[in-house]
C-alpha positions as CSV (number, residue, x, y, z in Angstrom):
1,M,-1.0,19.8,-13.1
2,Q,-0.4,17.5,-10.7
3,T,1.1,18.1,-7.8
4,Y,3.9,15.0,-6.1
5,S,5.1,14.1,-2.7
6,F,7.6,12.4,-3.7
7,T,9.5,10.7,-6.5
8,T,11.8,7.7,-7.3
9,E,13.7,7.4,-11.4
10,R,10.2,5.5,-12.6
11,L,7.2,6.1,-10.5
12,L,5.7,9.6,-9.3
13,F,3.9,9.3,-6.0
14,R,0.2,11.6,-5.1
15,R,-2.1,11.1,-2.6
16,P,-4.8,9.1,-4.3
17,I,-7.9,11.4,-6.9
18,R,-10.7,11.6,-8.4
19,S,-9.5,10.0,-11.6
20,D,-7.9,7.2,-10.4
21,L,-11.7,6.1,-9.9
22,L,-11.4,3.6,-12.8
23,P,-8.2,2.1,-12.7
24,Y,-9.1,1.5,-8.9
25,T,-12.2,-0.1,-9.5
26,Q,-11.3,-2.1,-12.1
27,Y,-8.7,-3.6,-9.4
28,C,-11.3,-4.2,-6.8
29,L,-13.6,-5.8,-9.7
30,S,-10.8,-8.3,-10.3
31,D,-9.6,-11.3,-8.2
32,R,-6.5,-9.8,-7.8
33,T,-7.9,-8.8,-4.7
34,Q,-7.9,-12.5,-3.3
35,Y,-6.6,-11.9,-0.5
36,V,-7.6,-8.7,1.1
37,G,-11.4,-10.2,1.1
38,G,-12.3,-9.2,-2.3
39,P,-13.3,-9.3,-5.4
40,F,-15.2,-6.4,-4.1
41,N,-18.5,-4.5,-6.2
42,E,-18.4,-1.0,-7.6
43,V,-19.5,0.9,-4.0
44,Q,-17.1,-1.2,-1.9
45,A,-14.7,-0.2,-4.3
46,F,-16.3,3.9,-4.0
47,E,-16.3,3.2,-0.3
48,K,-12.7,1.7,0.1
49,L,-11.4,4.2,-2.8
50,A,-13.0,7.3,-0.4
51,S,-11.4,5.6,2.6
52,M,-8.3,5.8,1.0
53,I,-8.7,9.4,0.6
54,G,-10.4,10.1,3.9
55,H,-7.7,8.6,5.4
56,W,-5.1,11.4,4.5
57,E,-7.7,13.9,6.6
58,L,-8.6,11.7,9.7
59,R,-4.4,10.7,9.6
60,G,-2.4,12.9,8.4
61,F,-0.9,10.7,6.4
62,G,-2.4,7.3,4.2
63,R,-1.9,5.7,1.1
64,F,0.3,7.3,-2.4
65,V,-0.6,6.8,-5.7
66,F,2.4,5.8,-8.0
67,V,1.7,6.5,-11.3
68,E,4.6,5.7,-14.1
69,R,6.9,8.7,-14.8
70,K,6.0,8.1,-18.3
71,T,2.7,8.3,-19.0
72,E,1.2,9.3,-15.3
73,R,-0.7,6.0,-15.8
74,P,-1.3,4.6,-12.5
75,L,0.1,1.7,-11.0
76,G,-1.4,1.0,-8.1
77,H,-1.1,2.4,-3.9
78,F,1.4,2.0,-1.1
79,G,1.4,3.7,2.0
80,A,1.5,3.7,5.5
81,L,-2.7,2.8,6.6
82,Q,-3.9,2.7,10.6
83,L,-7.4,1.8,11.7
84,I,-6.9,2.3,15.4
85,S,-4.7,4.8,16.7
86,A,-3.0,2.5,19.4
87,E,-1.4,0.7,17.4
88,P,1.8,1.2,15.1
89,P,1.0,2.2,11.3
90,E,0.8,-0.9,8.8
91,I,2.8,0.3,4.9
92,T,0.5,-1.3,2.3
93,W,0.6,-1.9,-1.3
94,T,-1.4,-3.2,-3.9
95,I,-0.2,-3.2,-7.7
96,W,-4.0,-2.8,-9.1
97,N,-3.2,-4.2,-13.1
98,E,-1.5,-7.3,-13.8
99,N,0.4,-6.5,-16.9
100,D,2.6,-4.0,-14.0
101,E,3.1,-7.2,-11.9
102,G,6.9,-8.4,-12.5
103,K,8.9,-5.0,-13.8
104,G,10.6,-4.0,-10.0
105,F,7.6,-1.0,-9.5
106,A,6.5,-2.8,-6.1
107,T,9.9,-3.1,-4.8
108,E,10.8,0.5,-6.0
109,A,7.6,1.7,-4.9
110,G,8.5,0.2,-1.5
111,I,12.0,1.5,-0.8
112,A,10.8,4.8,-1.7
113,F,8.1,5.1,0.7
114,K,10.2,3.4,4.3
115,S,12.6,6.6,3.1
116,Y,9.5,8.8,3.0
117,A,8.1,7.7,5.9
118,T,11.4,8.3,7.8
119,R,12.2,11.9,6.6
120,E,8.9,13.1,6.6
121,L,6.4,11.0,9.1
122,G,9.2,10.8,11.5
123,F,8.4,6.9,12.0
124,S,10.6,4.4,13.4
125,S,9.0,0.9,11.9
126,L,6.3,-0.2,10.5
127,I,4.6,-3.2,10.9
128,A,3.1,-5.4,7.1
129,L,0.0,-7.8,7.5
130,V,-0.1,-10.1,4.6
131,H,-2.4,-12.6,4.0
132,R,-0.3,-15.9,4.8
133,D,-0.7,-18.0,1.1
134,N,0.2,-14.5,-0.5
135,S,3.5,-15.4,-1.7
136,A,3.9,-12.9,-3.8
137,S,3.4,-10.3,-1.4
138,R,5.3,-11.8,1.2
139,G,7.9,-11.6,-0.2
140,L,8.1,-7.9,-0.9
141,A,7.5,-8.1,2.8
142,E,11.2,-9.9,2.8
143,R,13.1,-7.8,0.5
144,L,11.6,-4.1,2.3
145,G,13.5,-5.9,5.0
146,G,10.8,-7.3,6.8
147,E,11.5,-10.1,9.7
148,L,8.7,-12.4,10.0
149,D,6.7,-11.3,13.2
150,V,6.0,-15.1,14.5
151,G,4.9,-14.4,17.5
152,A,2.8,-11.7,16.8
153,V,-1.4,-12.6,16.8
154,P,-2.9,-11.3,13.7
155,P,-6.2,-9.1,14.4
156,S,-9.5,-10.4,14.7
157,R,-10.2,-8.7,10.8
158,L,-7.6,-10.5,9.4
159,P,-7.8,-13.9,11.4
160,N,-5.1,-15.8,8.4
161,F,-2.1,-12.9,7.5
162,V,1.0,-12.9,9.3
163,S,2.5,-10.3,10.6
164,Y,6.1,-8.3,9.4
165,R,7.9,-5.7,11.6
166,L,10.3,-3.3,9.3
167,C,12.3,-1.0,10.7
168,L,13.4,2.7,9.4
169,K,16.9,4.2,9.0
170,A,16.8,7.2,9.8
């Protein structure tokens, strides 16, 4: 029996697990990863999922896999990433399969994660780094209350990204 950290009407949120490797690898091999450096090969997909799992151990928080409540099928991931401890946590997301887009899952997941981040992690703000050409993710950042930080300099590893600031309310 899987343990879930929090839920919404349609979604269940849990840490990434072994059985996520196949659907996550399918996502990584696809053109859906074009705005995050992909497509990736199977080894890179494995390393990326292992990194997602390990982030929880190293930082005490991380990205959740959200699954459809009715089927418990994984739909994507949503959560916080902090590669450099001196930098603020970044909110990240992905819908793994294009057939699950346009159904409001990402917005629902984002609203739920923001509440979790405030309540459980004590975060008062997050940043979202989004490829400047990724209109879908830029729209989601704005729906979640993100404001474009026009003065922000993107990290050297992400030169084509823009930054959104999200203030969280207690």
